RODREN-386314 format. One record per residue: residue in one letter; y, x, z of N, C-alpha, C, CB in turn; residue number from 1. Coordinates in steps of 0.2 Angstrom, whole numbers. Glycine has a CB too. Example, Ala and Ser with C-alpha at 12.3 -4.5 7.8 and 13.67 -1.06 7.14 Angstrom:
% residues 2
<mido><r>A</r><n_y>-28</n_y><n_x>66</n_x><n_z>39</n_z><ca_y>-22</ca_y><ca_x>62</ca_x><ca_z>39</ca_z><c_y>-16</c_y><c_x>66</c_x><c_z>39</c_z><cb_y>-22</cb_y><cb_x>57</cb_x><cb_z>45</cb_z><k>1</k></mido>
<mido><r>S</r><n_y>-11</n_y><n_x>64</n_x><n_z>35</n_z><ca_y>-5</ca_y><ca_x>68</ca_x><ca_z>36</ca_z><c_y>0</c_y><c_x>64</c_x><c_z>39</c_z><cb_y>-3</cb_y><cb_x>70</cb_x><cb_z>29</cb_z><k>2</k></mido>
//
This chain:
% residues 67
<mido><r>M</r><n_y>138</n_y><n_x>-94</n_x><n_z>-191</n_z><ca_y>133</ca_y><ca_x>-95</ca_x><ca_z>-194</ca_z><c_y>127</c_y><c_x>-92</c_x><c_z>-194</c_z><cb_y>136</cb_y><cb_x>-96</cb_x><cb_z>-200</cb_z><k>1</k></mido>
<mido><r>S</r><n_y>122</n_y><n_x>-95</n_x><n_z>-193</n_z><ca_y>113</ca_y><ca_x>-91</ca_x><ca_z>-196</ca_z><c_y>110</c_y><c_x>-96</c_x><c_z>-201</c_z><cb_y>106</cb_y><cb_x>-91</cb_x><cb_z>-188</cb_z><k>2</k></mido>
<mido><r>N</r><n_y>105</n_y><n_x>-92</n_x><n_z>-203</n_z><ca_y>103</ca_y><ca_x>-92</ca_x><ca_z>-208</ca_z><c_y>96</c_y><c_x>-91</c_x><c_z>-206</c_z><cb_y>107</cb_y><cb_x>-88</cb_x><cb_z>-212</cb_z><k>3</k></mido>
<mido><r>V</r><n_y>91</n_y><n_x>-97</n_x><n_z>-207</n_z><ca_y>86</ca_y><ca_x>-99</ca_x><ca_z>-206</ca_z><c_y>81</c_y><c_x>-102</c_x><c_z>-212</c_z><cb_y>87</cb_y><cb_x>-102</cb_x><cb_z>-200</cb_z><k>4</k></mido>
<mido><r>S</r><n_y>73</n_y><n_x>-98</n_x><n_z>-212</n_z><ca_y>70</ca_y><ca_x>-101</ca_x><ca_z>-218</ca_z><c_y>64</c_y><c_x>-101</c_x><c_z>-217</c_z><cb_y>72</cb_y><cb_x>-99</cb_x><cb_z>-224</cb_z><k>5</k></mido>
<mido><r>Q</r><n_y>61</n_y><n_x>-109</n_x><n_z>-218</n_z><ca_y>57</ca_y><ca_x>-113</ca_x><ca_z>-216</ca_z><c_y>54</c_y><c_x>-115</c_x><c_z>-224</c_z><cb_y>61</cb_y><cb_x>-118</cb_x><cb_z>-211</cb_z><k>6</k></mido>
<mido><r>L</r><n_y>47</n_y><n_x>-111</n_x><n_z>-225</n_z><ca_y>44</ca_y><ca_x>-111</ca_x><ca_z>-231</ca_z><c_y>48</c_y><c_x>-112</c_x><c_z>-237</c_z><cb_y>39</cb_y><cb_x>-116</cb_x><cb_z>-230</cb_z><k>7</k></mido>
<mido><r>D</r><n_y>50</n_y><n_x>-106</n_x><n_z>-237</n_z><ca_y>55</ca_y><ca_x>-104</ca_x><ca_z>-244</ca_z><c_y>59</c_y><c_x>-106</c_x><c_z>-246</c_z><cb_y>54</cb_y><cb_x>-104</cb_x><cb_z>-249</cb_z><k>8</k></mido>
<mido><r>Q</r><n_y>62</n_y><n_x>-114</n_x><n_z>-241</n_z><ca_y>68</ca_y><ca_x>-119</ca_x><ca_z>-242</ca_z><c_y>74</c_y><c_x>-113</c_x><c_z>-236</c_z><cb_y>65</cb_y><cb_x>-130</cb_x><cb_z>-239</cb_z><k>9</k></mido>
<mido><r>K</r><n_y>80</n_y><n_x>-111</n_x><n_z>-240</n_z><ca_y>85</ca_y><ca_x>-108</ca_x><ca_z>-235</ca_z><c_y>88</c_y><c_x>-112</c_x><c_z>-233</c_z><cb_y>88</cb_y><cb_x>-102</cb_x><cb_z>-238</cb_z><k>10</k></mido>
<mido><r>F</r><n_y>88</n_y><n_x>-113</n_x><n_z>-226</n_z><ca_y>95</ca_y><ca_x>-117</ca_x><ca_z>-225</ca_z><c_y>100</c_y><c_x>-113</c_x><c_z>-218</c_z><cb_y>92</cb_y><cb_x>-126</cb_x><cb_z>-224</cb_z><k>11</k></mido>
<mido><r>V</r><n_y>106</n_y><n_x>-116</n_x><n_z>-218</n_z><ca_y>110</ca_y><ca_x>-113</ca_x><ca_z>-214</ca_z><c_y>114</c_y><c_x>-117</c_x><c_z>-209</c_z><cb_y>115</cb_y><cb_x>-110</cb_x><cb_z>-218</cb_z><k>12</k></mido>
<mido><r>E</r><n_y>114</n_y><n_x>-112</n_x><n_z>-203</n_z><ca_y>117</ca_y><ca_x>-117</ca_x><ca_z>-198</ca_z><c_y>123</c_y><c_x>-117</c_x><c_z>-198</c_z><cb_y>116</cb_y><cb_x>-116</cb_x><cb_z>-193</cb_z><k>13</k></mido>
<mido><r>V</r><n_y>129</n_y><n_x>-122</n_x><n_z>-199</n_z><ca_y>136</ca_y><ca_x>-119</ca_x><ca_z>-197</ca_z><c_y>141</c_y><c_x>-125</c_x><c_z>-192</c_z><cb_y>141</cb_y><cb_x>-117</cb_x><cb_z>-207</cb_z><k>14</k></mido>
<mido><r>T</r><n_y>146</n_y><n_x>-122</n_x><n_z>-191</n_z><ca_y>151</ca_y><ca_x>-123</ca_x><ca_z>-184</ca_z><c_y>156</c_y><c_x>-126</c_x><c_z>-187</c_z><cb_y>154</cb_y><cb_x>-116</cb_x><cb_z>-179</cb_z><k>15</k></mido>
<mido><r>A</r><n_y>161</n_y><n_x>-130</n_x><n_z>-183</n_z><ca_y>167</ca_y><ca_x>-128</ca_x><ca_z>-185</ca_z><c_y>171</c_y><c_x>-124</c_x><c_z>-186</c_z><cb_y>169</cb_y><cb_x>-129</cb_x><cb_z>-184</cb_z><k>16</k></mido>
<mido><r>Q</r><n_y>167</n_y><n_x>-117</n_x><n_z>-185</n_z><ca_y>173</ca_y><ca_x>-111</ca_x><ca_z>-188</ca_z><c_y>171</c_y><c_x>-109</c_x><c_z>-194</c_z><cb_y>175</cb_y><cb_x>-103</cb_x><cb_z>-183</cb_z><k>17</k></mido>
<mido><r>D</r><n_y>166</n_y><n_x>-111</n_x><n_z>-199</n_z><ca_y>165</ca_y><ca_x>-110</ca_x><ca_z>-205</ca_z><c_y>166</c_y><c_x>-114</c_x><c_z>-210</c_z><cb_y>161</cb_y><cb_x>-107</cb_x><cb_z>-204</cb_z><k>18</k></mido>
<mido><r>L</r><n_y>172</n_y><n_x>-117</n_x><n_z>-207</n_z><ca_y>174</ca_y><ca_x>-124</ca_x><ca_z>-212</ca_z><c_y>183</c_y><c_x>-121</c_x><c_z>-212</c_z><cb_y>173</cb_y><cb_x>-136</cb_x><cb_z>-207</cb_z><k>19</k></mido>
<mido><r>P</r><n_y>185</n_y><n_x>-121</n_x><n_z>-222</n_z><ca_y>179</ca_y><ca_x>-125</ca_x><ca_z>-225</ca_z><c_y>174</c_y><c_x>-121</c_x><c_z>-227</c_z><cb_y>181</cb_y><cb_x>-128</cb_x><cb_z>-232</cb_z><k>20</k></mido>
<mido><r>L</r><n_y>169</n_y><n_x>-126</n_x><n_z>-228</n_z><ca_y>163</ca_y><ca_x>-122</ca_x><ca_z>-230</ca_z><c_y>162</c_y><c_x>-122</c_x><c_z>-238</c_z><cb_y>156</cb_y><cb_x>-124</cb_x><cb_z>-227</cb_z><k>21</k></mido>
<mido><r>H</r><n_y>160</n_y><n_x>-117</n_x><n_z>-241</n_z><ca_y>160</ca_y><ca_x>-115</ca_x><ca_z>-248</ca_z><c_y>152</c_y><c_x>-110</c_x><c_z>-248</c_z><cb_y>168</cb_y><cb_x>-109</cb_x><cb_z>-250</cb_z><k>22</k></mido>
<mido><r>C</r><n_y>149</n_y><n_x>-112</n_x><n_z>-253</n_z><ca_y>144</ca_y><ca_x>-106</ca_x><ca_z>-255</ca_z><c_y>146</c_y><c_x>-105</c_x><c_z>-262</c_z><cb_y>135</cb_y><cb_x>-110</cb_x><cb_z>-255</cb_z><k>23</k></mido>
<mido><r>P</r><n_y>145</n_y><n_x>-98</n_x><n_z>-264</n_z><ca_y>140</ca_y><ca_x>-92</ca_x><ca_z>-258</ca_z><c_y>144</c_y><c_x>-91</c_x><c_z>-253</c_z><cb_y>138</cb_y><cb_x>-82</cb_x><cb_z>-261</cb_z><k>24</k></mido>
<mido><r>T</r><n_y>142</n_y><n_x>-89</n_x><n_z>-248</n_z><ca_y>147</ca_y><ca_x>-88</ca_x><ca_z>-241</ca_z><c_y>148</c_y><c_x>-82</c_x><c_z>-244</c_z><cb_y>143</cb_y><cb_x>-89</cb_x><cb_z>-233</cb_z><k>25</k></mido>
<mido><r>P</r><n_y>152</n_y><n_x>-76</n_x><n_z>-238</n_z><ca_y>155</ca_y><ca_x>-72</ca_x><ca_z>-238</ca_z><c_y>148</c_y><c_x>-66</c_x><c_z>-236</c_z><cb_y>160</cb_y><cb_x>-73</cb_x><cb_z>-234</cb_z><k>26</k></mido>
<mido><r>S</r><n_y>144</n_y><n_x>-68</n_x><n_z>-235</n_z><ca_y>140</ca_y><ca_x>-63</ca_x><ca_z>-234</ca_z><c_y>134</c_y><c_x>-62</c_x><c_z>-239</c_z><cb_y>139</cb_y><cb_x>-64</cb_x><cb_z>-228</cb_z><k>27</k></mido>
<mido><r>V</r><n_y>135</n_y><n_x>-66</n_x><n_z>-244</n_z><ca_y>129</ca_y><ca_x>-65</ca_x><ca_z>-251</ca_z><c_y>132</c_y><c_x>-59</c_x><c_z>-254</c_z><cb_y>128</cb_y><cb_x>-72</cb_x><cb_z>-257</cb_z><k>28</k></mido>
<mido><r>N</r><n_y>128</n_y><n_x>-56</n_x><n_z>-258</n_z><ca_y>130</ca_y><ca_x>-49</ca_x><ca_z>-262</ca_z><c_y>134</c_y><c_x>-52</c_x><c_z>-268</c_z><cb_y>122</cb_y><cb_x>-43</cb_x><cb_z>-265</cb_z><k>29</k></mido>
<mido><r>L</r><n_y>138</n_y><n_x>-50</n_x><n_z>-270</n_z><ca_y>143</ca_y><ca_x>-53</ca_x><ca_z>-276</ca_z><c_y>138</c_y><c_x>-54</c_x><c_z>-283</c_z><cb_y>151</cb_y><cb_x>-45</cb_x><cb_z>-279</cb_z><k>30</k></mido>
<mido><r>W</r><n_y>135</n_y><n_x>-46</n_x><n_z>-284</n_z><ca_y>129</ca_y><ca_x>-48</ca_x><ca_z>-289</ca_z><c_y>125</c_y><c_x>-54</c_x><c_z>-290</c_z><cb_y>125</cb_y><cb_x>-45</cb_x><cb_z>-288</cb_z><k>31</k></mido>
<mido><r>N</r><n_y>123</n_y><n_x>-57</n_x><n_z>-283</n_z><ca_y>117</ca_y><ca_x>-62</ca_x><ca_z>-282</ca_z><c_y>122</c_y><c_x>-68</c_x><c_z>-281</c_z><cb_y>111</cb_y><cb_x>-60</cb_x><cb_z>-275</cb_z><k>32</k></mido>
<mido><r>A</r><n_y>129</n_y><n_x>-69</n_x><n_z>-282</n_z><ca_y>132</ca_y><ca_x>-76</ca_x><ca_z>-281</ca_z><c_y>131</c_y><c_x>-79</c_x><c_z>-288</c_z><cb_y>140</cb_y><cb_x>-76</cb_x><cb_z>-279</cb_z><k>33</k></mido>
<mido><r>H</r><n_y>134</n_y><n_x>-85</n_x><n_z>-287</n_z><ca_y>134</ca_y><ca_x>-92</ca_x><ca_z>-291</ca_z><c_y>142</c_y><c_x>-95</c_x><c_z>-291</c_z><cb_y>129</cb_y><cb_x>-98</cb_x><cb_z>-287</cb_z><k>34</k></mido>
<mido><r>P</r><n_y>144</n_y><n_x>-95</n_x><n_z>-296</n_z><ca_y>150</ca_y><ca_x>-98</ca_x><ca_z>-295</ca_z><c_y>152</c_y><c_x>-102</c_x><c_z>-288</c_z><cb_y>152</cb_y><cb_x>-101</cb_x><cb_z>-301</cb_z><k>35</k></mido>
<mido><r>R</r><n_y>158</n_y><n_x>-102</n_x><n_z>-286</n_z><ca_y>160</ca_y><ca_x>-105</ca_x><ca_z>-279</ca_z><c_y>161</c_y><c_x>-111</c_x><c_z>-278</c_z><cb_y>166</cb_y><cb_x>-102</cb_x><cb_z>-276</cb_z><k>36</k></mido>
<mido><r>V</r><n_y>157</n_y><n_x>-116</n_x><n_z>-275</n_z><ca_y>158</ca_y><ca_x>-122</ca_x><ca_z>-274</ca_z><c_y>160</c_y><c_x>-124</c_x><c_z>-266</c_z><cb_y>152</cb_y><cb_x>-125</cb_x><cb_z>-277</cb_z><k>37</k></mido>
<mido><r>F</r><n_y>165</n_y><n_x>-128</n_x><n_z>-265</n_z><ca_y>165</ca_y><ca_x>-133</ca_x><ca_z>-258</ca_z><c_y>162</c_y><c_x>-136</c_x><c_z>-256</c_z><cb_y>169</cb_y><cb_x>-137</cb_x><cb_z>-258</cb_z><k>38</k></mido>
<mido><r>L</r><n_y>159</n_y><n_x>-138</n_x><n_z>-250</n_z><ca_y>154</ca_y><ca_x>-142</ca_x><ca_z>-250</ca_z><c_y>157</c_y><c_x>-145</c_x><c_z>-243</c_z><cb_y>147</cb_y><cb_x>-139</cb_x><cb_z>-250</cb_z><k>39</k></mido>
<mido><r>D</r><n_y>155</n_y><n_x>-155</n_x><n_z>-244</n_z><ca_y>158</ca_y><ca_x>-158</ca_x><ca_z>-235</ca_z><c_y>152</c_y><c_x>-159</c_x><c_z>-232</c_z><cb_y>163</cb_y><cb_x>-165</cb_x><cb_z>-234</cb_z><k>40</k></mido>
<mido><r>V</r><n_y>151</n_y><n_x>-154</n_x><n_z>-226</n_z><ca_y>146</ca_y><ca_x>-154</ca_x><ca_z>-223</ca_z><c_y>147</c_y><c_x>-159</c_x><c_z>-217</c_z><cb_y>143</cb_y><cb_x>-147</cb_x><cb_z>-222</cb_z><k>41</k></mido>
<mido><r>T</r><n_y>153</n_y><n_x>-161</n_x><n_z>-217</n_z><ca_y>155</ca_y><ca_x>-165</ca_x><ca_z>-210</ca_z><c_y>154</c_y><c_x>-173</c_x><c_z>-210</c_z><cb_y>163</cb_y><cb_x>-164</cb_x><cb_z>-209</cb_z><k>42</k></mido>
<mido><r>R</r><n_y>151</n_y><n_x>-175</n_x><n_z>-217</n_z><ca_y>153</ca_y><ca_x>-181</ca_x><ca_z>-218</ca_z><c_y>148</c_y><c_x>-184</c_x><c_z>-215</c_z><cb_y>155</cb_y><cb_x>-183</cb_x><cb_z>-225</cb_z><k>43</k></mido>
<mido><r>T</r><n_y>141</n_y><n_x>-181</n_x><n_z>-218</n_z><ca_y>133</ca_y><ca_x>-183</ca_x><ca_z>-216</ca_z><c_y>130</c_y><c_x>-179</c_x><c_z>-213</c_z><cb_y>129</cb_y><cb_x>-184</cb_x><cb_z>-221</cb_z><k>44</k></mido>
<mido><r>G</r><n_y>132</n_y><n_x>-172</n_x><n_z>-210</n_z><ca_y>130</ca_y><ca_x>-166</ca_x><ca_z>-205</ca_z><c_y>125</c_y><c_x>-160</c_x><c_z>-207</c_z><cb_y>126</cb_y><cb_x>-169</cb_x><cb_z>-198</cb_z><k>45</k></mido>
<mido><r>E</r><n_y>125</n_y><n_x>-164</n_x><n_z>-216</n_z><ca_y>119</ca_y><ca_x>-158</ca_x><ca_z>-219</ca_z><c_y>124</c_y><c_x>-160</c_x><c_z>-227</c_z><cb_y>107</cb_y><cb_x>-161</cb_x><cb_z>-219</cb_z><k>46</k></mido>
<mido><r>V</r><n_y>122</n_y><n_x>-154</n_x><n_z>-231</n_z><ca_y>125</ca_y><ca_x>-154</ca_x><ca_z>-237</ca_z><c_y>118</c_y><c_x>-148</c_x><c_z>-243</c_z><cb_y>134</cb_y><cb_x>-152</cb_x><cb_z>-236</cb_z><k>47</k></mido>
<mido><r>Q</r><n_y>119</n_y><n_x>-149</n_x><n_z>-247</n_z><ca_y>114</ca_y><ca_x>-147</ca_x><ca_z>-251</ca_z><c_y>117</c_y><c_x>-142</c_x><c_z>-257</c_z><cb_y>110</cb_y><cb_x>-153</cb_x><cb_z>-254</cb_z><k>48</k></mido>
<mido><r>C</r><n_y>118</n_y><n_x>-135</n_x><n_z>-257</n_z><ca_y>122</ca_y><ca_x>-133</ca_x><ca_z>-264</ca_z><c_y>119</c_y><c_x>-136</c_x><c_z>-269</c_z><cb_y>123</cb_y><cb_x>-125</cb_x><cb_z>-265</cb_z><k>49</k></mido>
<mido><r>P</r><n_y>124</n_y><n_x>-136</n_x><n_z>-276</n_z><ca_y>119</ca_y><ca_x>-140</ca_x><ca_z>-281</ca_z><c_y>117</c_y><c_x>-136</c_x><c_z>-285</c_z><cb_y>121</cb_y><cb_x>-144</cb_x><cb_z>-285</cb_z><k>50</k></mido>
<mido><r>Y</r><n_y>120</n_y><n_x>-126</n_x><n_z>-285</n_z><ca_y>119</ca_y><ca_x>-121</ca_x><ca_z>-290</ca_z><c_y>113</c_y><c_x>-118</c_x><c_z>-286</c_z><cb_y>125</cb_y><cb_x>-116</cb_x><cb_z>-291</cb_z><k>51</k></mido>
<mido><r>C</r><n_y>110</n_y><n_x>-117</n_x><n_z>-277</n_z><ca_y>108</ca_y><ca_x>-111</ca_x><ca_z>-278</ca_z><c_y>100</c_y><c_x>-116</c_x><c_z>-272</c_z><cb_y>114</cb_y><cb_x>-103</cb_x><cb_z>-275</cb_z><k>52</k></mido>
<mido><r>G</r><n_y>102</n_y><n_x>-121</n_x><n_z>-270</n_z><ca_y>100</ca_y><ca_x>-125</ca_x><ca_z>-266</ca_z><c_y>99</c_y><c_x>-125</c_x><c_z>-258</c_z><cb_y>95</cb_y><cb_x>-127</cb_x><cb_z>-269</cb_z><k>53</k></mido>
<mido><r>T</r><n_y>103</n_y><n_x>-120</n_x><n_z>-256</n_z><ca_y>104</ca_y><ca_x>-119</ca_x><ca_z>-250</ca_z><c_y>107</c_y><c_x>-126</c_x><c_z>-246</c_z><cb_y>108</cb_y><cb_x>-112</cb_x><cb_z>-250</cb_z><k>54</k></mido>
<mido><r>R</r><n_y>102</n_y><n_x>-127</n_x><n_z>-241</n_z><ca_y>104</ca_y><ca_x>-133</ca_x><ca_z>-237</ca_z><c_y>108</c_y><c_x>-130</c_x><c_z>-230</c_z><cb_y>97</cb_y><cb_x>-137</cb_x><cb_z>-236</cb_z><k>55</k></mido>
<mido><r>Y</r><n_y>116</n_y><n_x>-134</n_x><n_z>-231</n_z><ca_y>118</ca_y><ca_x>-133</ca_x><ca_z>-224</ca_z><c_y>120</c_y><c_x>-137</c_x><c_z>-219</c_z><cb_y>122</cb_y><cb_x>-131</cb_x><cb_z>-223</cb_z><k>56</k></mido>
<mido><r>V</r><n_y>119</n_y><n_x>-135</n_x><n_z>-212</n_z><ca_y>118</ca_y><ca_x>-142</ca_x><ca_z>-208</ca_z><c_y>123</c_y><c_x>-139</c_x><c_z>-202</c_z><cb_y>109</cb_y><cb_x>-144</cb_x><cb_z>-206</cb_z><k>57</k></mido>
<mido><r>F</r><n_y>125</n_y><n_x>-145</n_x><n_z>-201</n_z><ca_y>133</ca_y><ca_x>-145</ca_x><ca_z>-198</ca_z><c_y>130</c_y><c_x>-146</c_x><c_z>-189</c_z><cb_y>139</cb_y><cb_x>-152</cb_x><cb_z>-202</cb_z><k>58</k></mido>
<mido><r>K</r><n_y>131</n_y><n_x>-141</n_x><n_z>-187</n_z><ca_y>129</ca_y><ca_x>-142</ca_x><ca_z>-175</ca_z><c_y>138</c_y><c_x>-142</c_x><c_z>-173</c_z><cb_y>122</cb_y><cb_x>-131</cb_x><cb_z>-168</cb_z><k>59</k></mido>
<mido><r>G</r><n_y>137</n_y><n_x>-146</n_x><n_z>-169</n_z><ca_y>142</ca_y><ca_x>-146</ca_x><ca_z>-165</ca_z><c_y>148</c_y><c_x>-152</c_x><c_z>-166</c_z><cb_y>145</cb_y><cb_x>-139</cb_x><cb_z>-166</cb_z><k>60</k></mido>
<mido><r>N</r><n_y>154</n_y><n_x>-151</n_x><n_z>-163</n_z><ca_y>157</ca_y><ca_x>-157</ca_x><ca_z>-164</ca_z><c_y>164</c_y><c_x>-157</c_x><c_z>-170</c_z><cb_y>160</cb_y><cb_x>-160</cb_x><cb_z>-156</cb_z><k>61</k></mido>
<mido><r>T</r><n_y>162</n_y><n_x>-163</n_x><n_z>-174</n_z><ca_y>165</ca_y><ca_x>-162</ca_x><ca_z>-178</ca_z><c_y>173</c_y><c_x>-160</c_x><c_z>-178</c_z><cb_y>164</cb_y><cb_x>-168</cb_x><cb_z>-181</cb_z><k>62</k></mido>
<mido><r>P</r><n_y>177</n_y><n_x>-157</n_x><n_z>-181</n_z><ca_y>185</ca_y><ca_x>-154</ca_x><ca_z>-180</ca_z><c_y>190</c_y><c_x>-160</c_x><c_z>-181</c_z><cb_y>187</cb_y><cb_x>-147</cb_x><cb_z>-186</cb_z><k>63</k></mido>
<mido><r>A</r><n_y>194</n_y><n_x>-162</n_x><n_z>-178</n_z><ca_y>199</ca_y><ca_x>-167</ca_x><ca_z>-179</ca_z><c_y>202</c_y><c_x>-166</c_x><c_z>-186</c_z><cb_y>206</cb_y><cb_x>-166</cb_x><cb_z>-172</cb_z><k>64</k></mido>
<mido><r>G</r><n_y>202</n_y><n_x>-173</n_x><n_z>-189</n_z><ca_y>204</ca_y><ca_x>-171</ca_x><ca_z>-195</ca_z><c_y>200</c_y><c_x>-171</c_x><c_z>-200</c_z><cb_y>207</cb_y><cb_x>-165</cb_x><cb_z>-195</cb_z><k>65</k></mido>
<mido><r>A</r><n_y>194</n_y><n_x>-170</n_x><n_z>-199</n_z><ca_y>187</ca_y><ca_x>-170</ca_x><ca_z>-204</ca_z><c_y>186</c_y><c_x>-176</c_x><c_z>-206</c_z><cb_y>181</cb_y><cb_x>-168</cb_x><cb_z>-201</cb_z><k>66</k></mido>
<mido><r>H</r><n_y>185</n_y><n_x>-177</n_x><n_z>-213</n_z><ca_y>184</ca_y><ca_x>-183</ca_x><ca_z>-215</ca_z><c_y>176</c_y><c_x>-183</c_x><c_z>-214</c_z><cb_y>188</cb_y><cb_x>-185</cb_x><cb_z>-222</cb_z><k>67</k></mido>
//
Protein backbone atom coordinates (compact mmCIF):
# COMPACT_ATOMS: atom_id res chain seq x y z
CA MET A 1 0.00 0.00 0.00
CA SER A 2 1.41 3.39 -0.92
CA ASN A 3 0.04 6.82 -0.13
CA VAL A 4 0.19 9.54 -2.76
CA SER A 5 -1.08 13.10 -2.45
CA GLN A 6 -1.93 15.31 -5.41
CA LEU A 7 -3.56 18.72 -4.96
CA ASP A 8 -4.65 17.84 -1.43
CA GLN A 9 -6.63 14.84 -2.69
CA LYS A 10 -5.36 11.74 -0.94
CA PHE A 11 -5.26 8.48 -2.84
CA VAL A 12 -3.80 5.14 -1.94
CA GLU A 13 -2.60 2.43 -4.31
CA VAL A 14 -3.61 -1.03 -3.11
CA THR A 15 -2.79 -4.55 -4.26
CA ALA A 16 -4.33 -7.99 -3.74
CA GLN A 17 -2.37 -8.26 -0.47
CA ASP A 18 -4.40 -5.34 0.94
CA LEU A 19 -7.75 -7.09 0.42
CA PRO A 20 -10.29 -7.07 1.92
CA LEU A 21 -9.91 -3.30 1.82
CA HIS A 22 -11.23 -1.13 4.59
CA CYS A 23 -10.89 2.49 5.52
CA PRO A 24 -9.36 3.68 7.71
CA THR A 25 -6.35 1.48 7.13
CA PRO A 26 -4.23 0.15 10.01
CA SER A 27 -1.69 2.93 9.44
CA VAL A 28 -4.16 5.65 10.50
CA ASN A 29 -3.86 6.92 14.07
CA LEU A 30 -6.82 5.82 16.20
CA TRP A 31 -7.60 9.38 17.33
CA ASN A 32 -7.96 10.44 13.70
CA ALA A 33 -10.12 7.52 12.56
CA HIS A 34 -13.70 7.36 11.39
CA PRO A 35 -15.88 4.20 11.63
CA ARG A 36 -14.45 1.30 9.63
CA VAL A 37 -16.07 0.77 6.25
CA PHE A 38 -15.22 -2.05 3.83
CA LEU A 39 -14.72 -0.96 0.22
CA ASP A 40 -14.94 -3.01 -3.00
CA VAL A 41 -12.04 -1.73 -5.06
CA THR A 42 -11.87 -4.75 -7.40
CA ARG A 43 -15.17 -4.06 -9.20
CA THR A 44 -14.14 -0.84 -10.96
CA GLY A 45 -10.46 -0.52 -10.06
CA GLU A 46 -10.99 2.42 -7.73
CA VAL A 47 -13.28 3.48 -4.93
CA GLN A 48 -13.67 6.51 -2.67
CA CYS A 49 -14.28 6.37 1.07
CA PRO A 50 -17.65 7.95 1.92
CA TYR A 51 -16.30 9.26 5.25
CA CYS A 52 -12.95 10.87 4.50
CA GLY A 53 -12.85 11.02 0.70
CA THR A 54 -9.65 8.99 0.35
CA ARG A 55 -9.54 7.44 -3.11
CA TYR A 56 -8.20 3.88 -3.35
CA VAL A 57 -6.79 2.67 -6.67
CA PHE A 58 -6.23 -1.05 -7.30
CA LYS A 59 -2.97 -2.04 -9.00
CA GLY A 60 -2.19 -5.48 -10.34
CA ASN A 61 -4.24 -8.55 -11.17
CA THR A 62 -7.63 -9.11 -9.58
CA PRO A 63 -7.41 -12.12 -7.25
CA ALA A 64 -9.42 -15.26 -8.04
CA GLY A 65 -12.85 -15.19 -6.46
CA ALA A 66 -13.10 -11.39 -6.36
CA HIS A 67 -16.32 -9.95 -7.73
